[in-house]
ChimeraX commands (.cxc) that place a marker at each C-alpha (Angstrom):
marker #1 position -12.49,19.85,-0.25 radius 0.5
marker #1 position -8.65,18.67,0.08 radius 0.5
marker #1 position -7.31,15.58,1.72 radius 0.5
marker #1 position -4.70,14.87,3.35 radius 0.5
marker #1 position -2.87,11.16,2.26 radius 0.5
marker #1 position 0.18,9.22,3.76 radius 0.5
marker #1 position 1.59,6.76,1.24 radius 0.5
marker #1 position 3.91,3.99,2.52 radius 0.5
marker #1 position 6.21,3.03,-0.01 radius 0.5
marker #1 position 5.52,6.01,-2.38 radius 0.5
marker #1 position 9.10,6.25,-3.96 radius 0.5
marker #1 position 7.76,3.88,-6.89 radius 0.5
marker #1 position 5.43,1.34,-8.47 radius 0.5
marker #1 position 2.09,1.31,-6.94 radius 0.5
marker #1 position 2.25,3.63,-3.92 radius 0.5
marker #1 position 4.28,6.36,-6.57 radius 0.5
marker #1 position 1.26,5.77,-9.40 radius 0.5
marker #1 position -1.17,6.37,-6.40 radius 0.5
marker #1 position 0.68,9.57,-5.02 radius 0.5
marker #1 position 0.39,11.14,-8.35 radius 0.5
marker #1 position -3.10,10.61,-8.83 radius 0.5
marker #1 position -3.70,11.84,-5.53 radius 0.5
marker #1 position -1.96,15.06,-6.57 radius 0.5
marker #1 position -4.03,15.17,-9.32 radius 0.5
marker #1 position -6.98,16.14,-7.03 radius 0.5
marker #1 position -5.21,18.87,-5.62 radius 0.5
marker #1 position -4.42,16.64,-2.45 radius 0.5
marker #1 position -1.77,16.96,0.28 radius 0.5
marker #1 position 0.27,14.06,-0.04 radius 0.5
marker #1 position 3.03,12.41,2.65 radius 0.5
marker #1 position 5.61,10.19,0.38 radius 0.5
marker #1 position 7.18,7.89,2.51 radius 0.5
marker #1 position 10.17,6.00,1.42 radius 0.5
marker #1 position 12.83,3.49,3.06 radius 0.5
marker #1 position 16.10,4.26,1.12 radius 0.5
marker #1 position 15.56,5.33,-2.33 radius 0.5
marker #1 position 15.41,9.21,-1.20 radius 0.5
marker #1 position 15.96,10.56,-5.07 radius 0.5
marker #1 position 13.07,8.57,-6.17 radius 0.5
marker #1 position 10.54,9.54,-3.35 radius 0.5
marker #1 position 11.75,13.31,-4.15 radius 0.5
marker #1 position 10.63,12.71,-8.42 radius 0.5
marker #1 position 7.12,11.23,-6.95 radius 0.5
marker #1 position 6.99,14.70,-5.02 radius 0.5
marker #1 position 7.81,16.50,-7.35 radius 0.5
marker #1 position 5.45,14.63,-9.55 radius 0.5
marker #1 position 2.03,14.75,-7.38 radius 0.5
marker #1 position 3.46,18.98,-7.17 radius 0.5
marker #1 position 3.28,19.17,-11.08 radius 0.5
marker #1 position 0.14,17.38,-11.09 radius 0.5
marker #1 position -1.35,19.99,-8.37 radius 0.5
marker #1 position -0.95,18.74,-5.26 radius 0.5
marker #1 position 1.19,19.16,-2.01 radius 0.5
marker #1 position 3.62,16.42,-1.45 radius 0.5
marker #1 position 6.25,16.16,1.67 radius 0.5
marker #1 position 8.48,13.63,1.77 radius 0.5
marker #1 position 9.52,11.34,4.93 radius 0.5
marker #1 position 12.11,8.82,5.00 radius 0.5
marker #1 position 10.97,5.65,7.89 radius 0.5
marker #1 position 11.33,2.09,8.06 radius 0.5
marker #1 position 7.82,0.99,8.48 radius 0.5
marker #1 position 8.93,-2.43,10.23 radius 0.5
marker #1 position 10.79,0.10,13.34 radius 0.5
marker #1 position 8.05,1.89,15.55 radius 0.5
marker #1 position 9.86,5.30,16.17 radius 0.5
marker #1 position 9.98,5.55,12.06 radius 0.5
marker #1 position 6.48,5.02,11.48 radius 0.5
marker #1 position 5.46,7.79,14.96 radius 0.5
marker #1 position 8.26,10.02,13.13 radius 0.5
marker #1 position 6.11,9.66,10.01 radius 0.5
marker #1 position 2.71,10.55,11.00 radius 0.5
marker #1 position 4.75,13.64,13.78 radius 0.5
marker #1 position 5.84,15.04,10.45 radius 0.5
marker #1 position 2.62,14.85,8.39 radius 0.5
marker #1 position 0.70,16.19,11.30 radius 0.5
marker #1 position 3.17,18.83,11.82 radius 0.5
marker #1 position 2.74,19.86,8.03 radius 0.5
marker #1 position -0.97,19.09,6.97 radius 0.5
marker #1 position -2.59,19.19,10.05 radius 0.5
marker #1 position -5.74,16.32,10.13 radius 0.5
marker #1 position -5.28,13.16,8.01 radius 0.5
marker #1 position -8.12,11.85,5.79 radius 0.5
marker #1 position -6.45,8.75,4.21 radius 0.5
marker #1 position -3.95,5.93,4.02 radius 0.5
marker #1 position -2.30,3.96,1.30 radius 0.5
marker #1 position -0.97,0.97,3.27 radius 0.5
marker #1 position 1.29,0.03,0.78 radius 0.5
marker #1 position 5.46,-0.65,1.97 radius 0.5
marker #1 position 6.05,-4.02,1.48 radius 0.5
marker #1 position 9.18,-6.43,0.07 radius 0.5
marker #1 position 9.03,-10.04,-1.76 radius 0.5
marker #1 position 12.26,-12.42,-1.67 radius 0.5
marker #1 position 13.73,-14.19,-3.93 radius 0.5
marker #1 position 11.63,-17.47,-5.29 radius 0.5
marker #1 position 12.26,-20.49,-4.07 radius 0.5
marker #1 position 10.69,-23.61,-2.50 radius 0.5
marker #1 position 9.78,-23.00,1.06 radius 0.5
marker #1 position 11.86,-25.76,2.53 radius 0.5
marker #1 position 14.81,-23.45,1.42 radius 0.5
marker #1 position 13.46,-20.40,3.14 radius 0.5
marker #1 position 15.12,-19.26,6.61 radius 0.5
marker #1 position 13.54,-17.95,9.59 radius 0.5
marker #1 position 15.73,-14.83,8.75 radius 0.5
marker #1 position 13.85,-14.40,5.87 radius 0.5
marker #1 position 10.34,-14.66,7.15 radius 0.5
marker #1 position 11.15,-12.57,10.20 radius 0.5
marker #1 position 12.00,-9.39,8.00 radius 0.5
marker #1 position 8.86,-10.32,5.71 radius 0.5
marker #1 position 6.11,-10.32,8.68 radius 0.5
marker #1 position 8.22,-7.56,10.02 radius 0.5
marker #1 position 7.41,-5.19,7.26 radius 0.5
marker #1 position 4.57,-6.74,5.44 radius 0.5
marker #1 position 2.50,-7.52,8.49 radius 0.5
marker #1 position 3.39,-5.85,11.84 radius 0.5
marker #1 position 4.66,-2.68,9.36 radius 0.5
marker #1 position 1.34,-2.50,8.13 radius 0.5
marker #1 position -0.24,-2.94,11.24 radius 0.5
marker #1 position 1.66,-0.16,12.94 radius 0.5
marker #1 position 1.33,2.41,10.33 radius 0.5
marker #1 position -3.05,1.31,10.37 radius 0.5
marker #1 position -3.30,2.37,13.93 radius 0.5
marker #1 position -1.57,5.48,13.87 radius 0.5
marker #1 position -4.00,6.53,10.97 radius 0.5
marker #1 position -6.51,5.20,13.03 radius 0.5
marker #1 position -6.04,7.26,16.21 radius 0.5
marker #1 position -5.63,10.21,13.81 radius 0.5
marker #1 position -8.96,9.83,12.16 radius 0.5
marker #1 position -11.54,7.94,14.31 radius 0.5
marker #1 position -14.00,10.29,15.34 radius 0.5
marker #1 position -13.74,9.01,18.59 radius 0.5
marker #1 position -10.54,10.02,18.95 radius 0.5
marker #1 position -11.12,13.74,17.62 radius 0.5
marker #1 position -10.64,12.56,13.77 radius 0.5
marker #1 position -12.85,13.54,10.88 radius 0.5
marker #1 position -12.74,10.17,9.42 radius 0.5
marker #1 position -11.23,8.64,6.66 radius 0.5
marker #1 position -10.07,5.49,4.39 radius 0.5
marker #1 position -7.74,3.19,4.33 radius 0.5
marker #1 position -6.46,1.22,1.51 radius 0.5
marker #1 position -4.06,-1.83,2.44 radius 0.5
marker #1 position -2.18,-3.40,-0.63 radius 0.5
marker #1 position -2.78,-7.23,-0.38 radius 0.5
marker #1 position -1.81,-9.56,-3.59 radius 0.5
marker #1 position -3.46,-11.84,-5.19 radius 0.5
marker #1 position -0.73,-14.11,-3.91 radius 0.5
marker #1 position -3.19,-13.85,-0.73 radius 0.5
marker #1 position -5.63,-16.57,-2.41 radius 0.5
marker #1 position -3.34,-18.01,-4.74 radius 0.5
marker #1 position -0.65,-19.04,-2.54 radius 0.5
marker #1 position 2.32,-18.60,-4.96 radius 0.5
marker #1 position 3.40,-22.67,-4.51 radius 0.5
marker #1 position 6.96,-23.00,-5.28 radius 0.5
marker #1 position 8.00,-19.32,-5.56 radius 0.5
marker #1 position 7.61,-17.38,-2.23 radius 0.5
marker #1 position 4.30,-19.27,-0.10 radius 0.5
marker #1 position 5.69,-16.38,2.84 radius 0.5
marker #1 position 5.04,-13.21,1.33 radius 0.5
marker #1 position 1.74,-15.22,0.22 radius 0.5
marker #1 position 0.88,-16.01,3.84 radius 0.5
marker #1 position 1.80,-11.96,4.29 radius 0.5
marker #1 position -0.31,-11.06,2.20 radius 0.5
marker #1 position -3.10,-13.26,3.71 radius 0.5
marker #1 position -2.76,-11.52,7.11 radius 0.5
marker #1 position -3.19,-8.11,5.59 radius 0.5
marker #1 position -6.83,-9.43,3.94 radius 0.5
marker #1 position -7.79,-10.58,7.76 radius 0.5
marker #1 position -6.08,-7.38,8.65 radius 0.5
marker #1 position -8.59,-5.42,6.36 radius 0.5
marker #1 position -12.02,-7.29,6.83 radius 0.5
marker #1 position -11.18,-7.31,10.96 radius 0.5
marker #1 position -10.60,-3.32,10.94 radius 0.5
marker #1 position -13.31,-2.49,8.30 radius 0.5
marker #1 position -15.55,-3.83,11.02 radius 0.5
marker #1 position -14.58,-2.83,13.73 radius 0.5
marker #1 position -13.89,1.11,12.81 radius 0.5
marker #1 position -17.24,1.36,10.39 radius 0.5
marker #1 position -19.27,2.80,12.90 radius 0.5
marker #1 position -16.57,5.42,13.68 radius 0.5
marker #1 position -15.53,7.03,10.44 radius 0.5
marker #1 position -12.83,5.08,8.90 radius 0.5
marker #1 position -13.55,3.08,6.06 radius 0.5
marker #1 position -10.81,-0.02,5.45 radius 0.5
marker #1 position -10.70,-2.09,2.47 radius 0.5
marker #1 position -7.67,-3.93,0.20 radius 0.5
marker #1 position -6.65,-3.77,-2.99 radius 0.5
marker #1 position -5.16,-7.42,-4.82 radius 0.5
marker #1 position -2.84,-6.56,-7.66 radius 0.5
marker #1 position -2.22,-9.63,-10.17 radius 0.5
marker #1 position 0.58,-9.53,-12.44 radius 0.5
marker #1 position 1.71,-5.54,-12.80 radius 0.5
marker #1 position 4.69,-3.78,-14.26 radius 0.5
marker #1 position 6.66,-2.77,-11.44 radius 0.5
marker #1 position 10.58,-3.06,-10.06 radius 0.5
marker #1 position 9.54,-5.56,-7.54 radius 0.5
marker #1 position 9.88,-8.73,-9.64 radius 0.5
marker #1 position 13.57,-8.02,-9.88 radius 0.5
marker #1 position 13.90,-7.81,-6.02 radius 0.5
marker #1 position 12.34,-11.60,-6.20 radius 0.5
marker #1 position 15.08,-12.36,-8.72 radius 0.5
marker #1 position 12.89,-12.61,-11.51 radius 0.5
marker #1 position 13.32,-9.48,-13.66 radius 0.5
marker #1 position 11.69,-11.58,-16.70 radius 0.5
marker #1 position 8.42,-12.95,-14.82 radius 0.5
marker #1 position 6.00,-10.45,-16.46 radius 0.5
marker #1 position 7.15,-11.33,-19.81 radius 0.5
marker #1 position 6.97,-15.13,-18.98 radius 0.5
marker #1 position 3.34,-15.52,-17.20 radius 0.5
marker #1 position 1.83,-12.92,-19.85 radius 0.5
marker #1 position 0.73,-15.84,-22.26 radius 0.5
marker #1 position -0.96,-17.87,-19.07 radius 0.5
marker #1 position -2.96,-14.35,-17.94 radius 0.5
marker #1 position -6.63,-13.75,-18.89 radius 0.5
marker #1 position -6.13,-10.84,-20.67 radius 0.5
marker #1 position -3.04,-11.36,-22.35 radius 0.5
marker #1 position -0.96,-8.55,-20.53 radius 0.5
marker #1 position -0.13,-6.97,-17.38 radius 0.5
marker #1 position -1.46,-4.12,-15.65 radius 0.5
marker #1 position 0.34,-0.94,-14.76 radius 0.5
marker #1 position 0.79,0.77,-11.98 radius 0.5
marker #1 position -1.24,3.26,-12.38 radius 0.5
marker #1 position -3.99,0.56,-13.14 radius 0.5
marker #1 position -3.71,0.21,-9.50 radius 0.5
marker #1 position -3.75,3.15,-8.72 radius 0.5
marker #1 position -6.81,4.55,-10.15 radius 0.5
marker #1 position -8.70,1.64,-7.97 radius 0.5
marker #1 position -6.70,2.88,-4.84 radius 0.5
marker #1 position -8.15,6.74,-5.71 radius 0.5
marker #1 position -11.40,4.96,-5.87 radius 0.5
marker #1 position -11.31,3.70,-2.42 radius 0.5
marker #1 position -9.74,6.62,-0.93 radius 0.5
marker #1 position -12.91,9.03,-2.52 radius 0.5
marker #1 position -16.05,9.92,-1.17 radius 0.5
marker #1 position -17.45,8.09,-4.54 radius 0.5
marker #1 position -16.99,4.75,-2.23 radius 0.5
marker #1 position -18.82,5.68,1.11 radius 0.5
marker #1 position -20.83,2.67,1.45 radius 0.5
marker #1 position -17.77,0.25,0.78 radius 0.5
marker #1 position -15.87,-0.88,4.06 radius 0.5
marker #1 position -14.12,-4.30,4.95 radius 0.5
marker #1 position -14.06,-4.75,1.14 radius 0.5
marker #1 position -10.86,-6.61,-1.21 radius 0.5
marker #1 position -10.72,-5.96,-4.75 radius 0.5
marker #1 position -9.07,-7.70,-6.82 radius 0.5
marker #1 position -7.23,-5.68,-9.85 radius 0.5
marker #1 position -5.95,-8.72,-11.53 radius 0.5
marker #1 position -7.00,-8.86,-14.99 radius 0.5
marker #1 position -8.56,-11.78,-14.38 radius 0.5
marker #1 position -6.03,-13.72,-12.58 radius 0.5
marker link #1:1,2 radius 0.2
marker link #1:2,3 radius 0.2
marker link #1:3,4 radius 0.2
marker link #1:4,5 radius 0.2
marker link #1:5,6 radius 0.2
marker link #1:6,7 radius 0.2
marker link #1:7,8 radius 0.2
marker link #1:8,9 radius 0.2
marker link #1:9,10 radius 0.2
marker link #1:10,11 radius 0.2
marker link #1:11,12 radius 0.2
marker link #1:12,13 radius 0.2
marker link #1:13,14 radius 0.2
marker link #1:14,15 radius 0.2
marker link #1:15,16 radius 0.2
marker link #1:16,17 radius 0.2
marker link #1:17,18 radius 0.2
marker link #1:18,19 radius 0.2
marker link #1:19,20 radius 0.2
marker link #1:20,21 radius 0.2
marker link #1:21,22 radius 0.2
marker link #1:22,23 radius 0.2
marker link #1:23,24 radius 0.2
marker link #1:24,25 radius 0.2
marker link #1:25,26 radius 0.2
marker link #1:26,27 radius 0.2
marker link #1:27,28 radius 0.2
marker link #1:28,29 radius 0.2
marker link #1:29,30 radius 0.2
marker link #1:30,31 radius 0.2
marker link #1:31,32 radius 0.2
marker link #1:32,33 radius 0.2
marker link #1:33,34 radius 0.2
marker link #1:34,35 radius 0.2
marker link #1:35,36 radius 0.2
marker link #1:36,37 radius 0.2
marker link #1:37,38 radius 0.2
marker link #1:38,39 radius 0.2
marker link #1:39,40 radius 0.2
marker link #1:40,41 radius 0.2
marker link #1:41,42 radius 0.2
marker link #1:42,43 radius 0.2
marker link #1:43,44 radius 0.2
marker link #1:44,45 radius 0.2
marker link #1:45,46 radius 0.2
marker link #1:46,47 radius 0.2
marker link #1:47,48 radius 0.2
marker link #1:48,49 radius 0.2
marker link #1:49,50 radius 0.2
marker link #1:50,51 radius 0.2
marker link #1:51,52 radius 0.2
marker link #1:52,53 radius 0.2
marker link #1:53,54 radius 0.2
marker link #1:54,55 radius 0.2
marker link #1:55,56 radius 0.2
marker link #1:56,57 radius 0.2
marker link #1:57,58 radius 0.2
marker link #1:58,59 radius 0.2
marker link #1:59,60 radius 0.2
marker link #1:60,61 radius 0.2
marker link #1:61,62 radius 0.2
marker link #1:62,63 radius 0.2
marker link #1:63,64 radius 0.2
marker link #1:64,65 radius 0.2
marker link #1:65,66 radius 0.2
marker link #1:66,67 radius 0.2
marker link #1:67,68 radius 0.2
marker link #1:68,69 radius 0.2
marker link #1:69,70 radius 0.2
marker link #1:70,71 radius 0.2
marker link #1:71,72 radius 0.2
marker link #1:72,73 radius 0.2
marker link #1:73,74 radius 0.2
marker link #1:74,75 radius 0.2
marker link #1:75,76 radius 0.2
marker link #1:76,77 radius 0.2
marker link #1:77,78 radius 0.2
marker link #1:78,79 radius 0.2
marker link #1:79,80 radius 0.2
marker link #1:80,81 radius 0.2
marker link #1:81,82 radius 0.2
marker link #1:82,83 radius 0.2
marker link #1:83,84 radius 0.2
marker link #1:84,85 radius 0.2
marker link #1:85,86 radius 0.2
marker link #1:86,87 radius 0.2
marker link #1:87,88 radius 0.2
marker link #1:88,89 radius 0.2
marker link #1:89,90 radius 0.2
marker link #1:90,91 radius 0.2
marker link #1:91,92 radius 0.2
marker link #1:92,93 radius 0.2
marker link #1:93,94 radius 0.2
marker link #1:94,95 radius 0.2
marker link #1:95,96 radius 0.2
marker link #1:96,97 radius 0.2
marker link #1:97,98 radius 0.2
marker link #1:98,99 radius 0.2
marker link #1:99,100 radius 0.2
marker link #1:100,101 radius 0.2
marker link #1:101,102 radius 0.2
marker link #1:102,103 radius 0.2
marker link #1:103,104 radius 0.2
marker link #1:104,105 radius 0.2
marker link #1:105,106 radius 0.2
marker link #1:106,107 radius 0.2
marker link #1:107,108 radius 0.2
marker link #1:108,109 radius 0.2
marker link #1:109,110 radius 0.2
marker link #1:110,111 radius 0.2
marker link #1:111,112 radius 0.2
marker link #1:112,113 radius 0.2
marker link #1:113,114 radius 0.2
marker link #1:114,115 radius 0.2
marker link #1:115,116 radius 0.2
marker link #1:116,117 radius 0.2
marker link #1:117,118 radius 0.2
marker link #1:118,119 radius 0.2
marker link #1:119,120 radius 0.2
marker link #1:120,121 radius 0.2
marker link #1:121,122 radius 0.2
marker link #1:122,123 radius 0.2
marker link #1:123,124 radius 0.2
marker link #1:124,125 radius 0.2
marker link #1:125,126 radius 0.2
marker link #1:126,127 radius 0.2
marker link #1:127,128 radius 0.2
marker link #1:128,129 radius 0.2
marker link #1:129,130 radius 0.2
marker link #1:130,131 radius 0.2
marker link #1:131,132 radius 0.2
marker link #1:132,133 radius 0.2
marker link #1:133,134 radius 0.2
marker link #1:134,135 radius 0.2
marker link #1:135,136 radius 0.2
marker link #1:136,137 radius 0.2
marker link #1:137,138 radius 0.2
marker link #1:138,139 radius 0.2
marker link #1:139,140 radius 0.2
marker link #1:140,141 radius 0.2
marker link #1:141,142 radius 0.2
marker link #1:142,143 radius 0.2
marker link #1:143,144 radius 0.2
marker link #1:144,145 radius 0.2
marker link #1:145,146 radius 0.2
marker link #1:146,147 radius 0.2
marker link #1:147,148 radius 0.2
marker link #1:148,149 radius 0.2
marker link #1:149,150 radius 0.2
marker link #1:150,151 radius 0.2
marker link #1:151,152 radius 0.2
marker link #1:152,153 radius 0.2
marker link #1:153,154 radius 0.2
marker link #1:154,155 radius 0.2
marker link #1:155,156 radius 0.2
marker link #1:156,157 radius 0.2
marker link #1:157,158 radius 0.2
marker link #1:158,159 radius 0.2
marker link #1:159,160 radius 0.2
marker link #1:160,161 radius 0.2
marker link #1:161,162 radius 0.2
marker link #1:162,163 radius 0.2
marker link #1:163,164 radius 0.2
marker link #1:164,165 radius 0.2
marker link #1:165,166 radius 0.2
marker link #1:166,167 radius 0.2
marker link #1:167,168 radius 0.2
marker link #1:168,169 radius 0.2
marker link #1:169,170 radius 0.2
marker link #1:170,171 radius 0.2
marker link #1:171,172 radius 0.2
marker link #1:172,173 radius 0.2
marker link #1:173,174 radius 0.2
marker link #1:174,175 radius 0.2
marker link #1:175,176 radius 0.2
marker link #1:176,177 radius 0.2
marker link #1:177,178 radius 0.2
marker link #1:178,179 radius 0.2
marker link #1:179,180 radius 0.2
marker link #1:180,181 radius 0.2
marker link #1:181,182 radius 0.2
marker link #1:182,183 radius 0.2
marker link #1:183,184 radius 0.2
marker link #1:184,185 radius 0.2
marker link #1:185,186 radius 0.2
marker link #1:186,187 radius 0.2
marker link #1:187,188 radius 0.2
marker link #1:188,189 radius 0.2
marker link #1:189,190 radius 0.2
marker link #1:190,191 radius 0.2
marker link #1:191,192 radius 0.2
marker link #1:192,193 radius 0.2
marker link #1:193,194 radius 0.2
marker link #1:194,195 radius 0.2
marker link #1:195,196 radius 0.2
marker link #1:196,197 radius 0.2
marker link #1:197,198 radius 0.2
marker link #1:198,199 radius 0.2
marker link #1:199,200 radius 0.2
marker link #1:200,201 radius 0.2
marker link #1:201,202 radius 0.2
marker link #1:202,203 radius 0.2
marker link #1:203,204 radius 0.2
marker link #1:204,205 radius 0.2
marker link #1:205,206 radius 0.2
marker link #1:206,207 radius 0.2
marker link #1:207,208 radius 0.2
marker link #1:208,209 radius 0.2
marker link #1:209,210 radius 0.2
marker link #1:210,211 radius 0.2
marker link #1:211,212 radius 0.2
marker link #1:212,213 radius 0.2
marker link #1:213,214 radius 0.2
marker link #1:214,215 radius 0.2
marker link #1:215,216 radius 0.2
marker link #1:216,217 radius 0.2
marker link #1:217,218 radius 0.2
marker link #1:218,219 radius 0.2
marker link #1:219,220 radius 0.2
marker link #1:220,221 radius 0.2
marker link #1:221,222 radius 0.2
marker link #1:222,223 radius 0.2
marker link #1:223,224 radius 0.2
marker link #1:224,225 radius 0.2
marker link #1:225,226 radius 0.2
marker link #1:226,227 radius 0.2
marker link #1:227,228 radius 0.2
marker link #1:228,229 radius 0.2
marker link #1:229,230 radius 0.2
marker link #1:230,231 radius 0.2
marker link #1:231,232 radius 0.2
marker link #1:232,233 radius 0.2
marker link #1:233,234 radius 0.2
marker link #1:234,235 radius 0.2
marker link #1:235,236 radius 0.2
marker link #1:236,237 radius 0.2
marker link #1:237,238 radius 0.2
marker link #1:238,239 radius 0.2
marker link #1:239,240 radius 0.2
marker link #1:240,241 radius 0.2
marker link #1:241,242 radius 0.2
marker link #1:242,243 radius 0.2
marker link #1:243,244 radius 0.2
marker link #1:244,245 radius 0.2
marker link #1:245,246 radius 0.2
marker link #1:246,247 radius 0.2
marker link #1:247,248 radius 0.2
view
C-alpha cells in the first residue's frame, strides 16, 4: 500500500535523501522547504523519477500559519497521512557559549524545537486513530550533538537536539497505543551542506581522522535508517533513538 509522507527541510541533505528513498517505494512525498525553491523542486523531480508522487510546499516551520498550510496542502493533494520526517533545523556559527546572543538562541529554538513540536502536533492530529487517522510513524531528526554537548562549538544546537530526544521518548509513549510510532535518528558527522552554514565548510575533512570508521557518513545512509523507521518493518519500535554516527 502506498504511503503519504511529509518531509520538512526536504530541499537538500538528509531531507532530500529521505524523500528520494520514499519515492523509490512509490510513496507520495510532500517536500517542504523554506527558501531553496529550485532545490526543493529538484528533490520533487527526483522523487517522481524514482517512482513516487511529489508535492512541493514552501513554509517556515517556526511560523504556525505556515505549518498549518503545509498540512492543509498535503491533505488536499493526498488525503490521509502515514508518516513524517521531522527534519527541518538550523545551526549557527561555531563559538564559545559566552559569545552567543539571545537572538541566536531564539532562532535556534524557534526552528529546532518549537517548529518540530508544531509539525509533530499537526501530524498526530491526522494520524492518531482516536482522531480518525490510520496510524503512522514520526521520525524526528536529532543529532549526536545531543549526547556529546558540542563544547566550544554550538552548545545551543546540542541543547535543542536534546529537547528533540526528550520529545521523541515522550510522544513515543503517549501515542504508542493510538497507532502512531515516534522515533528519532541521531546522525553523526554527515557530508551535507549544514557544515558550511556553521562557518566550518572544512569540518568534515578535519574531523574524519578522529572518527571510528575514518570516514563521514552520507545523507543516503541516514535516509535508509529513516526509511526503516517509516516502514512497517519497524512496527515494534517506538520511543527509540537510533545513532547513525559510525560509532562516534
